[in-house]
C-alpha positions as a LaTeX table, in Angstrom:
\begin{tabular}{lrrr}
\hline
Residue & $x$ (\AA) & $y$ (\AA) & $z$ (\AA) \\
\hline
Unk1 & 0.00 & 0.00 & 0.00 \\
Unk2 & 2.78 & 2.44 & 0.90 \\
Unk3 & 4.61 & 1.53 & $-2.31$ \\
Unk4 & 1.54 & 2.50 & $-4.33$ \\
Unk5 & 1.31 & 5.82 & $-2.51$ \\
Unk6 & 4.99 & 6.54 & $-3.18$ \\
Unk7 & 4.55 & 5.63 & $-6.84$ \\
Unk8 & 1.52 & 7.90 & $-7.09$ \\
Unk9 & 3.37 & 10.83 & $-5.50$ \\
Unk10 & 6.32 & 10.29 & $-7.85$ \\
Unk11 & 4.04 & 10.17 & $-10.88$ \\
Unk12 & 2.27 & 13.35 & $-9.80$ \\
Unk13 & 5.63 & 15.06 & $-9.28$ \\
Unk14 & 6.78 & 14.07 & $-12.77$ \\
Unk15 & 3.56 & 15.29 & $-14.38$ \\
Unk16 & 3.64 & 18.61 & $-12.49$ \\
Unk17 & 7.07 & 19.31 & $-14.00$ \\
Unk18 & 5.51 & 19.00 & $-17.48$ \\
Unk19 & 2.82 & 21.58 & $-16.78$ \\
Unk20 & 3.09 & 24.92 & $-18.55$ \\
Unk21 & 2.29 & 27.47 & $-15.85$ \\
Unk22 & 0.96 & 30.92 & $-16.84$ \\
Unk23 & 2.94 & 34.05 & $-16.11$ \\
Unk24 & 1.68 & 36.57 & $-13.54$ \\
Unk25 & 0.46 & 38.85 & $-16.33$ \\
Unk26 & $-1.44$ & 36.03 & $-18.05$ \\
Unk27 & $-2.99$ & 35.05 & $-14.74$ \\
Unk28 & $-4.11$ & 38.64 & $-14.06$ \\
Unk29 & $-5.64$ & 38.93 & $-17.53$ \\
Unk30 & $-7.48$ & 35.62 & $-17.21$ \\
Unk31 & $-8.76$ & 36.57 & $-13.77$ \\
Unk32 & $-10.12$ & 39.88 & $-15.11$ \\
Unk33 & $-11.86$ & 38.08 & $-17.98$ \\
Unk34 & $-13.51$ & 35.69 & $-15.55$ \\
Unk35 & $-14.60$ & 38.52 & $-13.20$ \\
Unk36 & $-16.03$ & 40.68 & $-16.00$ \\
Unk37 & $-17.82$ & 37.72 & $-17.57$ \\
Unk38 & $-19.28$ & 36.78 & $-14.19$ \\
Unk39 & $-20.59$ & 40.32 & $-13.63$ \\
Unk40 & $-22.13$ & 40.41 & $-17.13$ \\
Unk41 & $-23.87$ & 37.05 & $-16.72$ \\
Unk42 & $-25.05$ & 37.98 & $-13.23$ \\
Unk43 & $-26.62$ & 41.17 & $-14.58$ \\
Unk44 & $-28.24$ & 39.29 & $-17.47$ \\
Unk45 & $-29.72$ & 36.65 & $-15.17$ \\
Unk46 & $-30.96$ & 39.37 & $-12.78$ \\
Unk47 & $-32.77$ & 41.18 & $-15.62$ \\
Unk48 & $-34.29$ & 37.95 & $-16.95$ \\
Unk49 & $-35.43$ & 37.08 & $-13.42$ \\
Unk50 & $-37.09$ & 40.49 & $-13.02$ \\
Unk51 & $-38.94$ & 40.03 & $-16.31$ \\
Unk52 & $-40.17$ & 36.55 & $-15.39$ \\
Unk53 & $-41.17$ & 37.75 & $-11.94$ \\
Unk54 & $-43.25$ & 40.56 & $-13.47$ \\
Unk55 & $-44.85$ & 38.17 & $-15.98$ \\
Unk56 & $-45.77$ & 35.63 & $-13.33$ \\
Unk57 & $-47.24$ & 38.35 & $-11.13$ \\
Unk58 & $-49.34$ & 39.69 & $-14.03$ \\
Unk59 & $-50.53$ & 36.24 & $-15.12$ \\
Unk60 & $-51.37$ & 34.70 & $-11.76$ \\
Unk61 & $-51.96$ & 37.48 & $-9.25$ \\
Unk62 & $-54.04$ & 39.84 & $-11.42$ \\
Unk63 & $-56.59$ & 37.08 & $-12.03$ \\
Unk64 & $-57.73$ & 37.02 & $-8.42$ \\
\hline
\end{tabular}
């Protein structure tokens, strides 16, 4: 069991050396893209939710 764990750790170590890590500048740019995209989608979903909320209120609560 311990031999398998050691082999796994060694394999992970070898694979991590092959990884191409982004530079700080690339990481900052990618983070900004993710943040801006998240804000845009959040705003879109909020507006769609307001529209559906208004429609449901008009359809179901104005009938009573």
